[in-house]
C-alpha positions in Angstrom: 24.9 -0.8 -62.5 26.1 -2.4 -59.6 27.1 -6.2 -60.0 25.9 -8.1 -56.7 28.2 -11.2 -57.6 31.0 -8.5 -57.5 29.9 -7.1 -54.1 29.6 -10.5 -53.0 33.0 -11.9 -54.1 34.4 -8.7 -52.3 32.8 -9.3 -49.2 33.5 -13.3 -49.0 37.2 -12.5 -49.9 37.7 -12.0 -46.1 34.7 -14.0 -44.9 35.8 -14.0 -41.1 36.3 -10.3 -41.1 33.2 -9.3 -42.8 31.3 -11.5 -40.4 33.0 -9.8 -37.2 31.8 -6.6 -38.5 28.6 -7.7 -39.2 28.7 -9.0 -35.5 29.6 -5.6 -34.3 26.8 -3.8 -36.1 24.2 -6.3 -34.7 25.5 -5.4 -30.7 25.5 -1.8 -31.6 22.4 -1.5 -33.2 20.7 -3.6 -30.6 22.2 -1.4 -27.9 21.3 1.9 -29.5 17.5 0.4 -29.6 17.5 -0.3 -26.1 18.9 2.6 -24.7 17.0 4.9 -26.5 13.8 2.5 -25.6 15.1 3.1 -21.8 15.1 7.3 -22.2 11.9 6.9 -24.2 9.9 4.8 -21.2 11.4 7.3 -18.9 9.2 9.9 -20.4 6.2 7.6 -21.0 4.1 8.7 -18.1 4.6 12.4 -19.0 3.4 11.7 -22.7 0.4 9.5 -21.5 -0.6 12.1 -18.7 -4.1 13.5 -19.1 -5.1 16.9 -19.4 -8.1 16.6 -17.1 -6.3 15.3 -14.0 -4.3 16.9 -11.0 -2.3 15.3 -8.4 -2.2 16.6 -4.9 0.5 15.8 -2.6 2.4 17.5 0.6 4.0 20.7 -0.1 7.1 19.3 2.2 7.6 16.1 0.4 6.1 13.0 -1.3 6.9 10.9 1.8 4.6 13.4 4.1 0.9 12.1 4.1 -2.2 14.2 3.9 -5.5 14.2 6.2 -8.2 12.3 5.0 -10.9 15.3 5.1 -8.9 17.0 2.4 -10.5 15.0 0.0 -14.1 16.1 0.9 -12.8 19.8 0.8 -11.1 19.5 -2.4 -14.2 18.1 -4.0 -16.2 21.3 -3.1 -13.4 23.4 -5.4 -15.0 24.7 -8.3 -13.8 22.7 -11.6 -13.3 19.8 -9.5 -15.4 16.8 -10.8 -14.2 13.7 -9.2 -11.6 12.6 -6.5 -9.9 9.3 -5.8 -7.3 8.5 -3.2 -3.9 6.6 -4.3 -1.7 5.4 -1.4 1.7 3.4 -1.7 1.5 0.0 0.4 4.8 -1.3 -0.1 4.7 -5.1 0.0 5.8 -7.9 -1.8 4.4 -11.3 -2.7 6.2 -14.6 -0.9 9.3 -13.5 -1.3 11.1 -10.0 -1.1 12.6 -10.5 -4.6 8.6 -10.2 -5.7 8.4 -6.3 -5.7 5.6 -4.8 -7.5 3.5 -1.7 -7.1 0.3 -1.9 -4.9 -1.8 1.0 -4.5 -5.0 1.7 -2.0 -7.3 3.1 -3.8 -11.3 4.4 -4.1 -12.7 1.7 -6.4 -15.8 3.7 -8.0 -13.8 6.8 -8.6 -10.7 5.1 -9.5 -12.5 3.4 -12.8 -14.2 6.6 -13.8 -11.2 8.7 -13.8 -8.7 6.4 -15.5 -10.7 4.6 -18.3 -7.5 3.3 -19.6 -7.5 0.5 -17.1 -9.5 -2.0 -19.5 -10.7 -4.8 -17.5 -9.8 -7.9 -19.6 -11.1 -10.6 -17.0 -13.4 -10.3 -14.0 -15.6 -7.2 -13.8 -15.5 -3.8 -12.1 -18.6 -4.8 -10.0 -17.1 -8.0 -8.7 -14.1 -6.0 -7.4 -16.1 -2.9 -6.1 -18.2 -5.4 -4.2 -15.4 -7.3 -2.4 -13.7 -5.3 -0.1 -10.8 -8.0 0.0 -10.7 -7.6 -3.8 -7.8 -6.5 -6.0 -7.6 -5.3 -9.5 -4.0 -7.1 -11.0 -2.1 -5.8 -14.0 -2.1 -8.5 -16.8 1.5 -8.6 -16.8 1.6 -9.6 -13.3 -1.0 -12.1 -13.5 0.9 -13.8 -16.4 4.0 -13.8 -14.0 2.5 -15.3 -11.2 -0.1 -17.2 -12.7 -3.1 -15.4 -11.1 -6.6 -16.1 -12.3 -9.7 -14.2 -11.4 -10.9 -15.8 -8.3 -7.3 -16.5 -6.7 -6.5 -15.5 -3.7 -2.4 -14.1 -2.7 -0.9 -12.6 0.2 1.2 -9.5 0.4 3.9 -8.9 3.3 3.5 -5.4 4.3 6.8 -3.8 4.7 5.3 -0.2 5.7 2.4 -1.4 7.2 3.0 -5.0 8.2 -0.1 -7.2 9.2 -0.7 -8.6 12.9 2.4 -10.9 14.0 2.3 -14.4 11.7 -0.1 -12.8 9.4 -0.2 -11.0 6.0 -2.2 -9.1 4.1 -4.8 -11.4 1.9 -6.3 -10.3 -1.2 -8.5 -11.7 -3.9 -8.4 -11.1 -8.1 -11.4 -9.9 -8.8 -10.1 -8.2 -12.0 -7.2 -8.1 -14.5 -6.6 -5.0 -16.3 -4.9 -4.5 -19.3 -3.6 -0.9 -19.7 -4.5 1.0 -23.5 -2.0 3.6 -22.2 1.5 3.8 -20.5 -0.3 6.4 -18.2 -0.8 2.8 -16.2 1.6 0.1 -15.7 0.8 -3.5 -16.3 2.2 -4.8 -13.0 0.4 -3.1 -10.5 -1.8 -4.1 -7.8 -5.1 -1.6 -6.8 -7.3 -2.9 -3.8 -9.7 -0.8 -1.6 -9.1 1.7 0.5 -11.8 0.9 2.8 -9.9 -2.5 3.7 -6.6 -0.7 4.2 -8.3 1.9 6.4 -9.9 -0.6 8.4 -7.3 -2.8 8.9 -4.7 -0.3 10.2 -7.7 1.1 12.8 -7.8 -2.1 13.9 -4.0 -2.2 14.8 -4.0 1.3 16.1 -7.3 1.7 18.0 -9.3 3.5 15.8 -6.2 6.3 14.4 -7.5 7.0 10.9 -4.6 6.6 8.3 -3.5 9.3 6.0 -3.3 9.6 2.4 0.1 10.0 0.3 -1.7 11.7 -2.7 -5.2 12.8 -4.3 -5.6 12.4 -8.0 -8.3 15.0 -9.2 -10.3 15.2 -12.4 -11.4 18.4 -13.7 -14.5 19.5 -15.8 -14.2 19.7 -19.3 -12.7 23.3 -20.3 -11.5 24.2 -16.6 -8.8 25.8 -16.1 -6.3 23.7 -14.6 -3.9 26.2 -13.5 -6.9 28.3 -11.6 -8.2 24.9 -10.1 -4.8 24.1 -8.8 -4.1 27.5 -7.4 -7.6 27.0 -5.7 -6.5 23.8 -4.4 -3.2 25.4 -3.0 -4.7 28.3 -1.3 -7.4 26.0 0.3 -4.6 24.5 2.5 -2.3 27.5 2.7 -2.8 27.5 6.4 -2.4 23.7 7.4 -2.2 21.7 8.9 -0.7 20.3 5.9 0.0 22.7 3.0 -0.4 20.9 -0.3 1.4 20.9 -4.0 -0.9 20.2 -6.5 0.3 19.9 -10.2 -1.0 18.3 -13.5 -0.5 14.9 -13.9 2.5 15.3 -16.4 4.1 17.6 -13.8 3.7 15.1 -11.3 5.3 12.4 -13.6 8.1 14.6 -14.5 9.5 14.2 -11.0 10.4 10.9 -10.8 12.3 11.5 -14.3 14.1 14.7 -12.3 15.2 12.2 -9.5 17.1 10.3 -11.9 19.0 13.4 -12.4 21.2 12.9 -15.6 20.5 9.3 -16.1 18.4 10.2 -19.7 21.4 12.2 -20.7 23.9 9.3 -19.8 21.8 6.6 -21.7 22.1 8.6 -24.6 25.5 9.5 -24.3 26.3 5.6 -24.1 24.3 5.3 -27.3 26.1 7.9 -29.3 29.6 6.2 -28.2 28.6 2.7 -29.4 27.4 4.5 -32.7 30.8 6.4 -33.0 32.8 3.4 -32.4 31.1 1.1 -34.6 31.2 3.6 -37.3 35.1 3.7 -36.8 35.2 -0.1 -37.2 33.0 -0.1 -40.7 35.2 2.7 -42.0 38.6 0.6 -41.1 36.6 -2.3 -42.7 36.0 -0.5 -45.8 39.5 1.2 -45.9 41.2 -2.5 -45.6 38.8 -3.9 -48.1 39.9 -1.1 -50.5 43.6 -1.6 -50.4 42.9 -5.2 -51.0 41.0 -4.2 -54.4 43.2 -1.2 -55.7 44.4 -3.6 -57.9 41.0 -4.2 -59.4 39.9 -0.5 -59.0 42.9 0.4 -62.0 41.4 -2.4 -64.2 37.8 -1.2 -63.9 39.1 2.5 -64.2 40.7 1.4 -67.3 38.2 -0.6 -68.7 36.0 2.4 -68.5 34.2 2.2 -65.4 33.1 5.8 -64.1 34.0 7.4 -60.3 30.1 7.4 -60.0 30.0 3.5 -60.5 33.0 2.6 -58.3 31.3 4.7 -55.6 28.0 2.4 -56.1 30.4 -0.5 -55.6 31.8 0.9 -52.7 28.5 2.0 -51.1 27.0 -1.6 -52.0 29.5 -3.4 -50.1 29.2 -1.2 -47.0 25.4 -0.8 -47.4 25.1 -4.7 -47.3 27.3 -5.3 -44.2 25.5 -2.5 -42.2 22.0 -3.8 -43.6 22.5 -7.4 -42.5 23.9 -6.3 -38.8 21.7 -3.5 -38.6 18.6 -5.5 -39.7 19.9 -8.2 -37.4 19.9 -6.1 -34.8 16.5 -4.4 -34.9 15.1 -7.6 -35.0 16.8 -8.7 -31.7 15.7 -5.5 -30.0 12.2 -6.2 -31.0 12.2 -9.9 -30.0 13.8 -9.0 -26.7 11.3 -6.6 -25.6 9.2 -8.7 -23.3 12.2 -10.2 -21.9 13.2 -6.7 -20.6 9.6 -5.8 -19.6 9.9 -8.6 -17.2 13.6 -7.8 -16.0 13.2 -3.8 -15.7 9.5 -3.3 -15.8 9.5 -1.9 -11.9 12.4 0.7 -12.9 11.1 1.1 -16.5 7.6 0.9 -17.0 6.2 1.6 -20.3 9.5 -0.1 -21.6 8.8 -0.4 -25.4 11.0 -0.7 -28.6 8.4 1.3 -30.9 8.4 1.9 -34.6 9.8 5.2 -33.9 12.8 3.9 -32.5 13.2 1.1 -34.9 12.8 3.7 -37.4 15.5 5.7 -36.3 17.9 2.7 -35.8 17.4 1.8 -39.6 18.3 5.4 -40.5 21.4 5.4 -38.5 22.3 1.7 -40.0 22.0 3.2 -43.3 23.7 6.5 -42.6 26.8 4.6 -41.1 26.6 2.3 -44.3 27.2 5.6 -46.5 29.6 7.4 -44.3 31.8 4.5 -44.3 32.1 3.9 -48.0 33.0 7.9 -48.5 36.3 7.7 -47.6 37.6 4.6 -49.6 35.4 6.3 -52.7 37.4 9.6 -52.5 40.6 7.6 -52.6 39.4 5.7 -55.3 38.4 8.9 -57.2 41.5 10.4 -56.8 43.7 7.1 -57.4 45.1 6.9 -61.0 45.1 4.0 -63.3 48.9 3.3 -63.3 49.3 3.4 -59.8 46.4 1.5 -58.9 47.5 -1.5 -61.6 51.1 -1.3 -60.0 49.8 -2.0 -56.4 50.4 -5.6 -55.4 47.7 -5.6 -52.7 
């Protein structure tokens, strides 16, 4: 039976050292949670992708647009039940620092194909009925204080308005995504408004579309449908590349190269460093307790009891530091979403990540107790009693 009073006495003997060790664990576990959450968020779009959605882009590059008449032709492909335009707008609100995603879309097909866009204020009907209407993500609305009915301007970078003017929108609905397939810091607006404005500026020249989203029938062979779409435009004027939504989202993770591996390596390095710190702390504590170990052995304490004493000291330090690190990581989640939501949409400190970090915390505590336990087990009573530590 391990005496908690004895454990507490040993840990408070050098209170500052114990406090510093706990502090290092707080920082380490916090960083492990944050870094793992960043890696998790990079794959969020892949995990949340719907199996019945395909994305069509130019076979040359994502930055090459496609003709508008492709949409009608793709709608005739067997297995395709719905189509929707998605065109990146690229603008900012009031200040270039206020940059977030904006897409011109087909309103009715969008809601039919993306049921995860749950409307929490306003209505689909209000948005569909107003050509200048916009659907705004809940987090974006909170950030700028937008409410249903508010008007807001966007300054176009890729598609500037007439000199001295801005693109004007009206908040007709606010959505809160039920899946990480959609970001809650995005604005969706009418393709018709986008098209007519550009046609007025270019004297009737129709704009082109960045990507199309296709919905397939239940049970349809997506590979066959994608191959049929690719073959449809094999002769031009623009060849296309049709992929599943998961494959399309994976392209953006691939663009980051070794960033996920780099983040994981940093987390691993932090964990190893704090493990060495804990082992060093426990070894110093053991040297100071060597005389006491000799007395305990002389009184009949078994090696198992001594091992429990070492493990209890190590685990208590790790649980205090690790628990604080876990709490800090979860409490800081909203702040991180605001700071890095554009680069890491879907950032979340999930229960799985917290569970992994908790398991690592306990593992560090047990490993840190092994070395001093082995020394205590092999220590003769006489040698321990002679110690003047």
